[in-house]
MIFI-733381 format. One record per residue (C-alpha): residue number from 1; residue in one letter; x, y, z. Coordinates in steps of 0.5 Angstrom, whole numbers, always signed. Each point is the difference from the previous one (the first is absolute). Layout:
<torfi n="NUM" res="A" x="X" y="Y" z="Z"/>
...
This chain:
<torfi n="1" res="M" x="+21" y="+28" z="-1"/>
<torfi n="2" res="N" x="+3" y="-2" z="+6"/>
<torfi n="3" res="V" x="+6" y="-5" z="-2"/>
<torfi n="4" res="L" x="+0" y="-3" z="+7"/>
<torfi n="5" res="G" x="-8" y="-2" z="-1"/>
<torfi n="6" res="A" x="+2" y="-3" z="-7"/>
<torfi n="7" res="L" x="+6" y="-4" z="+3"/>
<torfi n="8" res="L" x="-4" y="-3" z="+6"/>
<torfi n="9" res="F" x="-5" y="-2" z="-5"/>
<torfi n="10" res="V" x="+4" y="-4" z="-4"/>
<torfi n="11" res="V" x="+4" y="-3" z="+6"/>
<torfi n="12" res="A" x="-7" y="-2" z="+3"/>
<torfi n="13" res="L" x="-2" y="-3" z="-7"/>
<torfi n="14" res="L" x="+6" y="-4" z="+0"/>
<torfi n="15" res="I" x="-1" y="-3" z="+7"/>
<torfi n="16" res="S" x="-7" y="-2" z="-2"/>
<torfi n="17" res="I" x="+3" y="-4" z="-6"/>
<torfi n="18" res="V" x="+4" y="-4" z="+4"/>
<torfi n="19" res="L" x="-5" y="-1" z="+5"/>
<torfi n="20" res="H" x="-5" y="-3" z="-5"/>
<torfi n="21" res="E" x="+6" y="-4" z="-3"/>
<torfi n="22" res="A" x="+1" y="-2" z="+7"/>
<torfi n="23" res="G" x="-7" y="-2" z="+1"/>
<torfi n="24" res="H" x="+0" y="-5" z="-6"/>
<torfi n="25" res="M" x="+6" y="-3" z="+3"/>
<torfi n="26" res="V" x="-1" y="-1" z="+7"/>
<torfi n="27" res="C" x="-7" y="-4" z="-2"/>
<torfi n="28" res="A" x="+3" y="-3" z="-5"/>
<torfi n="29" res="R" x="+5" y="-3" z="+4"/>
<torfi n="30" res="W" x="-5" y="-1" z="+6"/>
<torfi n="31" res="S" x="-3" y="-5" z="-5"/>
<torfi n="32" res="G" x="+6" y="-4" z="-2"/>
<torfi n="33" res="G" x="+2" y="+4" z="-6"/>
<torfi n="34" res="K" x="+7" y="+1" z="-2"/>
<torfi n="35" res="V" x="+2" y="+8" z="-2"/>
<torfi n="36" res="T" x="+6" y="+1" z="-4"/>
<torfi n="37" res="E" x="+0" y="+7" z="-1"/>
<torfi n="38" res="F" x="-2" y="+6" z="+3"/>
<torfi n="39" res="F" x="+2" y="+7" z="-4"/>
<torfi n="40" res="V" x="-2" y="+7" z="+1"/>
<torfi n="41" res="G" x="+0" y="+3" z="-7"/>
<torfi n="42" res="F" x="+1" y="-3" z="-7"/>
<torfi n="43" res="G" x="+5" y="-1" z="-5"/>
<torfi n="44" res="T" x="+8" y="-1" z="+1"/>
<torfi n="45" res="R" x="+2" y="-2" z="+7"/>
<torfi n="46" res="L" x="+3" y="+5" z="+4"/>
<torfi n="47" res="W" x="+2" y="-3" z="+6"/>
<torfi n="48" res="S" x="-2" y="-6" z="+3"/>
<torfi n="49" res="F" x="+1" y="-5" z="+6"/>
<torfi n="50" res="R" x="-3" y="-8" z="+1"/>
<torfi n="51" res="R" x="-3" y="-2" z="+7"/>
<torfi n="52" res="G" x="-2" y="-8" z="+0"/>
<torfi n="53" res="E" x="-3" y="-1" z="-7"/>
<torfi n="54" res="T" x="-2" y="+7" z="-1"/>
<torfi n="55" res="E" x="+4" y="+5" z="-4"/>
<torfi n="56" res="Y" x="-2" y="+8" z="+3"/>
<torfi n="57" res="G" x="+2" y="+6" z="-4"/>
<torfi n="58" res="I" x="-1" y="+6" z="-4"/>
<torfi n="59" res="K" x="+0" y="+1" z="-8"/>
<torfi n="60" res="A" x="+0" y="+6" z="-4"/>
<torfi n="61" res="I" x="-7" y="+2" z="-2"/>
<torfi n="62" res="P" x="-4" y="+3" z="+7"/>
<torfi n="63" res="A" x="-6" y="-2" z="-3"/>
<torfi n="64" res="G" x="-3" y="-5" z="+5"/>
<torfi n="65" res="G" x="+3" y="-6" z="+2"/>
<torfi n="66" res="Y" x="-1" y="-8" z="+0"/>
<torfi n="67" res="V" x="+1" y="-6" z="+4"/>
<torfi n="68" res="K" x="+0" y="-7" z="-4"/>
<torfi n="69" res="I" x="-3" y="-5" z="+3"/>
<torfi n="70" res="V" x="+1" y="-7" z="-3"/>
<torfi n="71" res="G" x="-6" y="-3" z="-4"/>
<torfi n="72" res="M" x="-5" y="+6" z="+0"/>
<torfi n="73" res="T" x="-3" y="-2" z="-6"/>
<torfi n="74" res="D" x="+0" y="-6" z="-5"/>
<torfi n="75" res="L" x="+4" y="+4" z="-5"/>
<torfi n="76" res="D" x="+6" y="+0" z="+5"/>
<torfi n="77" res="E" x="+5" y="-5" z="+0"/>
<torfi n="78" res="I" x="+2" y="-4" z="+6"/>
<torfi n="79" res="E" x="+7" y="-3" z="+2"/>
<torfi n="80" res="P" x="+0" y="-7" z="+1"/>
<torfi n="81" res="G" x="-1" y="-1" z="+8"/>
<torfi n="82" res="D" x="-4" y="+6" z="+1"/>
<torfi n="83" res="E" x="-7" y="-3" z="-3"/>
<torfi n="84" res="D" x="-3" y="-1" z="+8"/>
<torfi n="85" res="R" x="+2" y="+8" z="+1"/>
<torfi n="86" res="A" x="-3" y="+3" z="-7"/>
<torfi n="87" res="L" x="-5" y="+5" z="+2"/>
<torfi n="88" res="K" x="-5" y="-4" z="-5"/>
<torfi n="89" res="N" x="+0" y="-6" z="+4"/>
<torfi n="90" res="K" x="-2" y="+3" z="+6"/>
<torfi n="91" res="P" x="-7" y="+0" z="+3"/>
<torfi n="92" res="A" x="-5" y="+5" z="-3"/>
<torfi n="93" res="R" x="-1" y="+4" z="+7"/>
<torfi n="94" res="M" x="+8" y="+0" z="+0"/>
<torfi n="95" res="R" x="+1" y="+3" z="-7"/>
<torfi n="96" res="L" x="-6" y="+5" z="+1"/>
<torfi n="97" res="L" x="+3" y="+3" z="+6"/>
<torfi n="98" res="T" x="+7" y="+0" z="-3"/>
<torfi n="99" res="L" x="-3" y="+4" z="-6"/>
<torfi n="100" res="S" x="-4" y="+5" z="+4"/>
<torfi n="101" res="A" x="+5" y="+1" z="+5"/>
<torfi n="102" res="G" x="+3" y="+6" z="-4"/>
<torfi n="103" res="S" x="-6" y="+4" z="+0"/>
<torfi n="104" res="L" x="-2" y="-2" z="+7"/>
<torfi n="105" res="T" x="+7" y="+3" z="+2"/>
<torfi n="106" res="H" x="-2" y="+6" z="-3"/>
<torfi n="107" res="F" x="-7" y="+0" z="+3"/>
<torfi n="108" res="L" x="+3" y="-1" z="+7"/>
<torfi n="109" res="I" x="+5" y="+6" z="-1"/>
<torfi n="110" res="A" x="-6" y="+4" z="-2"/>
<torfi n="111" res="L" x="-4" y="-2" z="+6"/>
<torfi n="112" res="L" x="+7" y="+2" z="+4"/>
<torfi n="113" res="L" x="+1" y="+7" z="-3"/>
<torfi n="114" res="F" x="-7" y="+1" z="+1"/>
<torfi n="115" res="F" x="+0" y="-2" z="+8"/>
<torfi n="116" res="L" x="+7" y="+4" z="+2"/>
<torfi n="117" res="S" x="-1" y="+6" z="-4"/>
<torfi n="118" res="P" x="-7" y="+3" z="+4"/>
<torfi n="119" res="M" x="+4" y="-2" z="+7"/>
<torfi n="120" res="L" x="+7" y="+3" z="-2"/>
<torfi n="121" res="F" x="-2" y="+6" z="-4"/>
<torfi n="122" res="G" x="-7" y="+1" z="+1"/>
<torfi n="123" res="V" x="-6" y="+1" z="-5"/>
<torfi n="124" res="Q" x="-1" y="+7" z="-3"/>
<torfi n="125" res="K" x="-8" y="+2" z="+1"/>
<torfi n="126" res="A" x="-2" y="+6" z="-4"/>
<torfi n="127" res="D" x="-4" y="+5" z="+3"/>
<torfi n="128" res="T" x="-6" y="+1" z="-3"/>
<torfi n="129" res="A" x="-2" y="+7" z="+1"/>
<torfi n="130" res="P" x="+2" y="+5" z="-5"/>
<torfi n="131" res="R" x="+6" y="+2" z="+4"/>
<torfi n="132" res="V" x="+7" y="+2" z="-3"/>
<torfi n="133" res="G" x="+5" y="-5" z="+1"/>
<torfi n="134" res="Q" x="+7" y="+1" z="-4"/>
<torfi n="135" res="V" x="+1" y="+7" z="-4"/>
<torfi n="136" res="A" x="+5" y="-1" z="-5"/>
<torfi n="137" res="A" x="+5" y="+6" z="-1"/>
<torfi n="138" res="C" x="+0" y="-1" z="-8"/>
<torfi n="139" res="L" x="-3" y="-5" z="-5"/>
<torfi n="140" res="T" x="+4" y="-2" z="-6"/>
<torfi n="141" res="A" x="-3" y="+0" z="-7"/>
<torfi n="142" res="D" x="-3" y="-7" z="+1"/>
<torfi n="143" res="G" x="-3" y="+2" z="+7"/>
<torfi n="144" res="T" x="+5" y="-4" z="+4"/>
<torfi n="145" res="P" x="+1" y="+4" z="+7"/>
<torfi n="146" res="Q" x="+6" y="+3" z="+3"/>
<torfi n="147" res="D" x="+2" y="+2" z="+6"/>
<torfi n="148" res="T" x="+6" y="+4" z="-3"/>
<torfi n="149" res="C" x="-1" y="+3" z="-6"/>
<torfi n="150" res="T" x="+4" y="-2" z="-6"/>
<torfi n="151" res="A" x="+2" y="+4" z="-6"/>
<torfi n="152" res="G" x="-7" y="+0" z="-5"/>
<torfi n="153" res="A" x="-4" y="-1" z="+6"/>
<torfi n="154" res="K" x="-6" y="+4" z="+2"/>
<torfi n="155" res="Q" x="-2" y="+2" z="+6"/>
<torfi n="156" res="S" x="-6" y="-4" z="+2"/>
<torfi n="157" res="P" x="-7" y="+3" z="-1"/>
<torfi n="158" res="A" x="-2" y="-2" z="+8"/>
<torfi n="159" res="A" x="+7" y="+4" z="+2"/>
<torfi n="160" res="A" x="-1" y="+6" z="-4"/>
<torfi n="161" res="A" x="-8" y="+0" z="+3"/>
<torfi n="162" res="G" x="+3" y="+0" z="+7"/>
<torfi n="163" res="L" x="-3" y="-7" z="+2"/>
<torfi n="164" res="A" x="+4" y="-3" z="+6"/>
<torfi n="165" res="T" x="+0" y="-7" z="+3"/>
<torfi n="166" res="G" x="-7" y="+0" z="+5"/>
<torfi n="167" res="D" x="-4" y="+4" z="-5"/>
<torfi n="168" res="L" x="-7" y="-3" z="+0"/>
<torfi n="169" res="I" x="-3" y="+2" z="-7"/>
<torfi n="170" res="T" x="-8" y="+1" z="+0"/>
<torfi n="171" res="S" x="-1" y="+2" z="-7"/>
<torfi n="172" res="I" x="+3" y="+1" z="-7"/>
<torfi n="173" res="D" x="-4" y="+5" z="-4"/>
<torfi n="174" res="G" x="-6" y="+0" z="+4"/>
<torfi n="175" res="K" x="-1" y="-7" z="+0"/>
<torfi n="176" res="H" x="+0" y="-3" z="+7"/>
<torfi n="177" res="I" x="+6" y="-5" z="+2"/>
<torfi n="178" res="A" x="-2" y="-6" z="+5"/>
<torfi n="179" res="T" x="+6" y="-5" z="-1"/>
<torfi n="180" res="F" x="+7" y="+0" z="-3"/>
<torfi n="181" res="D" x="-3" y="-4" z="-6"/>
<torfi n="182" res="D" x="-4" y="+5" z="-2"/>
<torfi n="183" res="L" x="+6" y="+5" z="+1"/>
<torfi n="184" res="A" x="+4" y="-4" z="-4"/>
<torfi n="185" res="T" x="-5" y="-1" z="-6"/>
<torfi n="186" res="A" x="-2" y="+8" z="+0"/>
<torfi n="187" res="L" x="+7" y="+1" z="+0"/>
<torfi n="188" res="H" x="+1" y="-4" z="-6"/>
<torfi n="189" res="R" x="-5" y="+2" z="-4"/>
<torfi n="190" res="L" x="+2" y="+8" z="+0"/>
<torfi n="191" res="P" x="+2" y="+2" z="-6"/>
<torfi n="192" res="A" x="+7" y="+1" z="-1"/>
<torfi n="193" res="N" x="+3" y="+7" z="+1"/>
<torfi n="194" res="Q" x="-6" y="+3" z="+2"/>
<torfi n="195" res="P" x="-1" y="+3" z="+7"/>
<torfi n="196" res="A" x="-5" y="-3" z="+5"/>
<torfi n="197" res="T" x="-2" y="+3" z="+7"/>
<torfi n="198" res="I" x="+1" y="-5" z="+6"/>
<torfi n="199" res="E" x="-3" y="+1" z="+7"/>
<torfi n="200" res="Y" x="+3" y="-3" z="+6"/>
<torfi n="201" res="T" x="+1" y="+0" z="+7"/>
<torfi n="202" res="D" x="+7" y="+0" z="+3"/>
<torfi n="203" res="P" x="+2" y="-4" z="+6"/>
<torfi n="204" res="K" x="-2" y="+6" z="+5"/>
<torfi n="205" res="G" x="-7" y="+1" z="-3"/>
<torfi n="206" res="G" x="+1" y="+6" z="-4"/>
<torfi n="207" res="Q" x="-4" y="+0" z="-7"/>
<torfi n="208" res="H" x="+4" y="+2" z="-6"/>
<torfi n="209" res="T" x="-1" y="+0" z="-8"/>
<torfi n="210" res="A" x="+5" y="-1" z="-4"/>
<torfi n="211" res="T" x="+1" y="+0" z="-8"/>
<torfi n="212" res="I" x="+4" y="-6" z="-3"/>
<torfi n="213" res="V" x="+2" y="-1" z="-7"/>
<torfi n="214" res="P" x="+1" y="-8" z="-2"/>
<torfi n="215" res="I" x="+5" y="-3" z="-5"/>
<torfi n="216" res="G" x="-3" y="-5" z="-5"/>
<torfi n="217" res="V" x="+4" y="-7" z="-1"/>
<torfi n="218" res="K" x="-1" y="-5" z="-5"/>
<torfi n="219" res="S" x="-3" y="-6" z="+6"/>
<torfi n="220" res="V" x="-2" y="+1" z="+7"/>
<torfi n="221" res="T" x="-3" y="-5" z="+4"/>
<torfi n="222" res="Y" x="-7" y="+1" z="+2"/>
<torfi n="223" res="P" x="-3" y="-3" z="+7"/>
<torfi n="224" res="D" x="-3" y="-5" z="-3"/>
<torfi n="225" res="G" x="+6" y="-3" z="-3"/>
<torfi n="226" res="H" x="-1" y="+2" z="-8"/>
<torfi n="227" res="S" x="+5" y="+4" z="-3"/>
<torfi n="228" res="A" x="-1" y="+6" z="-5"/>
<torfi n="229" res="A" x="+3" y="+7" z="-1"/>
<torfi n="230" res="G" x="-2" y="+5" z="+5"/>
<torfi n="231" res="S" x="+3" y="+5" z="+5"/>
<torfi n="232" res="L" x="+5" y="+0" z="+5"/>
<torfi n="233" res="V" x="+1" y="+5" z="+6"/>
<torfi n="234" res="G" x="+6" y="-3" z="+4"/>
<torfi n="235" res="L" x="-4" y="-2" z="+7"/>
<torfi n="236" res="G" x="+0" y="-7" z="+3"/>
<torfi n="237" res="Q" x="-5" y="-3" z="+5"/>
<torfi n="238" res="N" x="+1" y="+0" z="+7"/>
<torfi n="239" res="G" x="+1" y="-7" z="+3"/>
<torfi n="240" res="Y" x="+3" y="-4" z="+6"/>
<torfi n="241" res="T" x="+4" y="-6" z="+2"/>
<torfi n="242" res="Q" x="-4" y="-6" z="+3"/>
<torfi n="243" res="H" x="+4" y="-5" z="+3"/>
<torfi n="244" res="Y" x="-3" y="-7" z="+1"/>
<torfi n="245" res="N" x="+1" y="-6" z="+5"/>
<torfi n="246" res="P" x="+1" y="-7" z="-2"/>
<torfi n="247" res="I" x="-7" y="-2" z="+0"/>
<torfi n="248" res="S" x="-2" y="+6" z="-4"/>
<torfi n="249" res="A" x="+6" y="-1" z="-5"/>
<torfi n="250" res="A" x="-2" y="-7" z="-2"/>
<torfi n="251" res="A" x="-7" y="+2" z="-2"/>
<torfi n="252" res="Y" x="+3" y="+6" z="-4"/>
<torfi n="253" res="S" x="+5" y="-5" z="-3"/>
<torfi n="254" res="G" x="-6" y="-4" z="-2"/>
<torfi n="255" res="S" x="-4" y="+5" z="-3"/>
<torfi n="256" res="Q" x="+5" y="+3" z="-4"/>
<torfi n="257" res="F" x="+2" y="-7" z="-3"/>
<torfi n="258" res="G" x="-7" y="-1" z="-2"/>
<torfi n="259" res="T" x="+0" y="+7" z="-3"/>
<torfi n="260" res="M" x="+6" y="-1" z="-4"/>
<torfi n="261" res="I" x="-2" y="-7" z="-2"/>
<torfi n="262" res="V" x="-7" y="+3" z="-3"/>
<torfi n="263" res="E" x="+4" y="+7" z="-3"/>
<torfi n="264" res="T" x="+6" y="-5" z="-3"/>
<torfi n="265" res="F" x="-6" y="-4" z="-4"/>
<torfi n="266" res="K" x="-3" y="+7" z="-2"/>
<torfi n="267" res="G" x="+7" y="+2" z="-3"/>
<torfi n="268" res="L" x="+2" y="-7" z="-3"/>
<torfi n="269" res="G" x="-7" y="+1" z="-4"/>
<torfi n="270" res="S" x="+2" y="+7" z="-2"/>
<torfi n="271" res="I" x="+6" y="-2" z="-3"/>
<torfi n="272" res="P" x="-2" y="-2" z="-7"/>
<torfi n="273" res="A" x="-4" y="+6" z="-1"/>
<torfi n="274" res="S" x="+5" y="+5" z="+3"/>
<torfi n="275" res="I" x="+6" y="-3" z="-5"/>
<torfi n="276" res="P" x="-3" y="+5" z="-6"/>
<torfi n="277" res="K" x="+0" y="+6" z="+4"/>
<torfi n="278" res="L" x="+7" y="-2" z="+3"/>
<torfi n="279" res="F" x="+3" y="-1" z="-7"/>
<torfi n="280" res="T" x="-3" y="+7" z="-2"/>
<torfi n="281" res="S" x="+2" y="+4" z="+6"/>
<torfi n="282" res="T" x="+8" y="-3" z="-1"/>
<torfi n="283" res="V" x="+0" y="+2" z="-7"/>
<torfi n="284" res="D" x="-3" y="+7" z="+0"/>
<torfi n="285" res="H" x="+2" y="+1" z="+8"/>
<torfi n="286" res="T" x="-7" y="+2" z="+2"/>
<torfi n="287" res="Q" x="-1" y="+0" z="+8"/>
<torfi n="288" res="R" x="-1" y="-7" z="+2"/>
<torfi n="289" res="S" x="-6" y="-1" z="+5"/>
<torfi n="290" res="T" x="+2" y="-2" z="+7"/>
<torfi n="291" res="S" x="-4" y="-7" z="-2"/>
<torfi n="292" res="S" x="+5" y="-2" z="-5"/>
<torfi n="293" res="P" x="+3" y="-6" z="+1"/>
<torfi n="294" res="V" x="+8" y="+1" z="+2"/>
<torfi n="295" res="G" x="+6" y="-5" z="+0"/>
<torfi n="296" res="V" x="+6" y="-1" z="+4"/>
<torfi n="297" res="V" x="+3" y="+7" z="-1"/>
<torfi n="298" res="G" x="-7" y="+4" z="+0"/>
<torfi n="299" res="M" x="-1" y="-3" z="+7"/>
<torfi n="300" res="A" x="+7" y="+2" z="+2"/>
<torfi n="301" res="Q" x="-1" y="+7" z="-1"/>
<torfi n="302" res="I" x="-7" y="+0" z="+3"/>
<torfi n="303" res="S" x="+3" y="-3" z="+6"/>
<torfi n="304" res="G" x="+5" y="+5" z="+1"/>
<torfi n="305" res="T" x="-6" y="+5" z="-1"/>
<torfi n="306" res="V" x="-4" y="-4" z="+5"/>
<torfi n="307" res="I" x="+6" y="+0" z="+5"/>
<torfi n="308" res="G" x="+1" y="+7" z="-1"/>
<torfi n="309" res="R" x="-7" y="+2" z="+2"/>
<torfi n="310" res="T" x="-2" y="-5" z="+5"/>
<torfi n="311" res="G" x="+6" y="-3" z="+3"/>
<torfi n="312" res="F" x="+0" y="-8" z="+1"/>
<torfi n="313" res="S" x="-7" y="-1" z="+2"/>
<torfi n="314" res="G" x="-2" y="+2" z="-8"/>
<torfi n="315" res="F" x="+6" y="-4" z="-2"/>
<torfi n="316" res="F" x="-2" y="-6" z="+4"/>
<torfi n="317" res="A" x="-7" y="+0" z="-3"/>
<torfi n="318" res="L" x="+3" y="+0" z="-7"/>
<torfi n="319" res="V" x="+5" y="-5" z="+1"/>
<torfi n="320" res="A" x="-6" y="-4" z="+3"/>
<torfi n="321" res="A" x="-4" y="+1" z="-6"/>
<torfi n="322" res="I" x="+5" y="-2" z="-5"/>
<torfi n="323" res="N" x="+1" y="-7" z="+4"/>
<torfi n="324" res="V" x="-8" y="+0" z="-1"/>
<torfi n="325" res="F" x="+0" y="+1" z="-7"/>
<torfi n="326" res="I" x="+6" y="-5" z="-2"/>
<torfi n="327" res="G" x="-3" y="-5" z="+4"/>
<torfi n="328" res="V" x="-7" y="+0" z="-3"/>
<torfi n="329" res="F" x="+4" y="+1" z="-7"/>
<torfi n="330" res="N" x="+4" y="-6" z="+1"/>
<torfi n="331" res="L" x="-6" y="-4" z="+1"/>
<torfi n="332" res="L" x="-4" y="+1" z="-6"/>
<torfi n="333" res="P" x="-1" y="-6" z="-4"/>
<torfi n="334" res="I" x="+4" y="+1" z="-5"/>
<torfi n="335" res="L" x="+7" y="-4" z="-2"/>
<torfi n="336" res="P" x="+6" y="+1" z="+2"/>
<torfi n="337" res="L" x="-3" y="+4" z="+6"/>
<torfi n="338" res="D" x="-1" y="-4" z="+6"/>
<torfi n="339" res="G" x="-7" y="+0" z="+0"/>
<torfi n="340" res="G" x="+0" y="-3" z="-7"/>
<torfi n="341" res="H" x="+4" y="-6" z="+3"/>
<torfi n="342" res="I" x="-5" y="+0" z="+6"/>
<torfi n="343" res="A" x="-6" y="+0" z="-5"/>
<torfi n="344" res="V" x="+3" y="-6" z="-4"/>
<torfi n="345" res="L" x="+1" y="-3" z="+7"/>
<torfi n="346" res="L" x="-7" y="+1" z="+2"/>
<torfi n="347" res="Y" x="-3" y="-2" z="-7"/>
<torfi n="348" res="E" x="+4" y="-7" z="+1"/>
<torfi n="349" res="E" x="-2" y="-1" z="+7"/>
<torfi n="350" res="G" x="-8" y="+2" z="-2"/>
<torfi n="351" res="R" x="+1" y="-5" z="-6"/>
<torfi n="352" res="K" x="+3" y="-6" z="+4"/>
<torfi n="353" res="R" x="-6" y="+0" z="+5"/>
<torfi n="354" res="V" x="-6" y="+1" z="-5"/>
<torfi n="355" res="Y" x="+3" y="-6" z="-4"/>
<torfi n="356" res="R" x="+1" y="-4" z="+6"/>
<torfi n="357" res="L" x="-7" y="+1" z="+2"/>
<torfi n="358" res="L" x="-2" y="-2" z="-7"/>
<torfi n="359" res="R" x="+4" y="-6" z="+1"/>
<torfi n="360" res="R" x="+4" y="+1" z="-6"/>
<torfi n="361" res="P" x="+8" y="+0" z="-1"/>
<torfi n="362" res="V" x="+3" y="+6" z="+3"/>
<torfi n="363" res="P" x="+3" y="+4" z="-6"/>
<torfi n="364" res="G" x="+7" y="+2" z="+0"/>
<torfi n="365" res="R" x="+3" y="+7" z="+1"/>
<torfi n="366" res="V" x="-2" y="+7" z="-4"/>
<torfi n="367" res="D" x="+5" y="+0" z="-6"/>
<torfi n="368" res="L" x="+4" y="+6" z="+1"/>
<torfi n="369" res="N" x="+2" y="+1" z="-7"/>
<torfi n="370" res="K" x="-7" y="+1" z="-2"/>
<torfi n="371" res="L" x="+0" y="+7" z="+4"/>
<torfi n="372" res="M" x="+7" y="+3" z="-1"/>
<torfi n="373" res="P" x="-3" y="+4" z="-6"/>
<torfi n="374" res="V" x="-5" y="+3" z="+5"/>
<torfi n="375" res="A" x="+6" y="+1" z="+5"/>
<torfi n="376" res="Y" x="+5" y="+3" z="-5"/>
<torfi n="377" res="A" x="-6" y="+5" z="-3"/>
<torfi n="378" res="F" x="-1" y="+2" z="+7"/>
<torfi n="379" res="L" x="+8" y="+1" z="+1"/>
<torfi n="380" res="L" x="+0" y="+4" z="-6"/>
<torfi n="381" res="F" x="-6" y="+4" z="+2"/>
<torfi n="382" res="F" x="+3" y="+2" z="+7"/>
<torfi n="383" res="V" x="+7" y="+1" z="-3"/>
<torfi n="384" res="G" x="-3" y="+5" z="-5"/>
<torfi n="385" res="L" x="-4" y="+4" z="+6"/>
<torfi n="386" res="T" x="+6" y="+0" z="+4"/>
<torfi n="387" res="L" x="+4" y="+4" z="-5"/>
<torfi n="388" res="L" x="-6" y="+4" z="-1"/>
<torfi n="389" res="L" x="+0" y="+2" z="+7"/>
<torfi n="390" res="L" x="+8" y="+1" z="+1"/>
<torfi n="391" res="A" x="-1" y="+5" z="-6"/>
<torfi n="392" res="A" x="-6" y="+3" z="+3"/>
<torfi n="393" res="D" x="+3" y="+1" z="+7"/>
<torfi n="394" res="I" x="+6" y="+3" z="-3"/>
<torfi n="395" res="T" x="-2" y="+5" z="-5"/>
<torfi n="396" res="N" x="-7" y="+1" z="+3"/>
<torfi n="397" res="P" x="+0" y="-1" z="+8"/>
<torfi n="398" res="I" x="-6" y="+0" z="+4"/>
<torfi n="399" res="H" x="-1" y="+7" z="+4"/>
<torfi n="400" res="L" x="-4" y="-2" z="+7"/>
<torfi n="401" res="P" x="-5" y="+5" z="+1"/>
<torfi n="402" res="S" x="+2" y="+5" z="+5"/>
């Protein structure tokens, strides 16, 4: 794992959390509300200072952060004299903006990162031809490629067969290869430890035939995205870097943001069904799927691998994706998430308008005490899932495919 990448991910996550809470604070103040606390972390106060009416500081448990807004709900106690500054007494549009500001901040972070990355680092474009890109010197037992062989690693089949960057593979065991996806699929499906015949053309036009003996691994990722047992030979796809101008970068940012929104909803929808598999893989240490949910520790591990392989372009994309996920997750209509409070507010305002149209007395606010069992059940589920993910990420981390 690239330690620098993992540390950068932790720093990026903390910055995102601070900006999330800052979004709430700025909008609350803009609406005339009062903010008394702004802390990173939970638990015991380690350090703080006061500026104006707000105390800023750091607490012992680095598991997030919070901003304390006076009168955010009917359950909050309000000091005498602060009634007019309580958030619950502000106009609905101000309350809606303040409640959604955290997620909106995450979305803005993601859009900014998706915008900057193609201009600063470029976008990796893959050569669709079945041309050899990188050739690993060795492969570990789980198929991880190595440029320098370590103890226990074996020479990669591609290197042993004499393949080199730029070679164009035309057939495998007599089967014509037209694209790199064809090549990857054919190589993954080769029987492990059994020789196969490869025909290829070198960059100078020379025709060659070589024998390659693939290594079997428990999981490889096929071009269509699914993972299964298969074979690896230690070669990568050829590619190039394309830099974008501001206009094309803006279009790219919007496209990537939309894609990540869709993928986030797919990921959230798959979590319930993935929990039994996650529990089983954690107990018996069977290899986790690359589509398995991960926690903060797992994301730090993945971040280290990503930045080691793709540099800051991949890191920016990962951090942007995490911000989209957090933003969407936080808008789920479940208390105590911001989305739960937004759902209550929208329900109250909608009901109020209906009653006015019917010329009936406007009812009071929703009794949040009746919704607390749902909030507690969600918190119990969330804490349990977090602990399961922590155990899985530590004892059985995900290994990204080569």
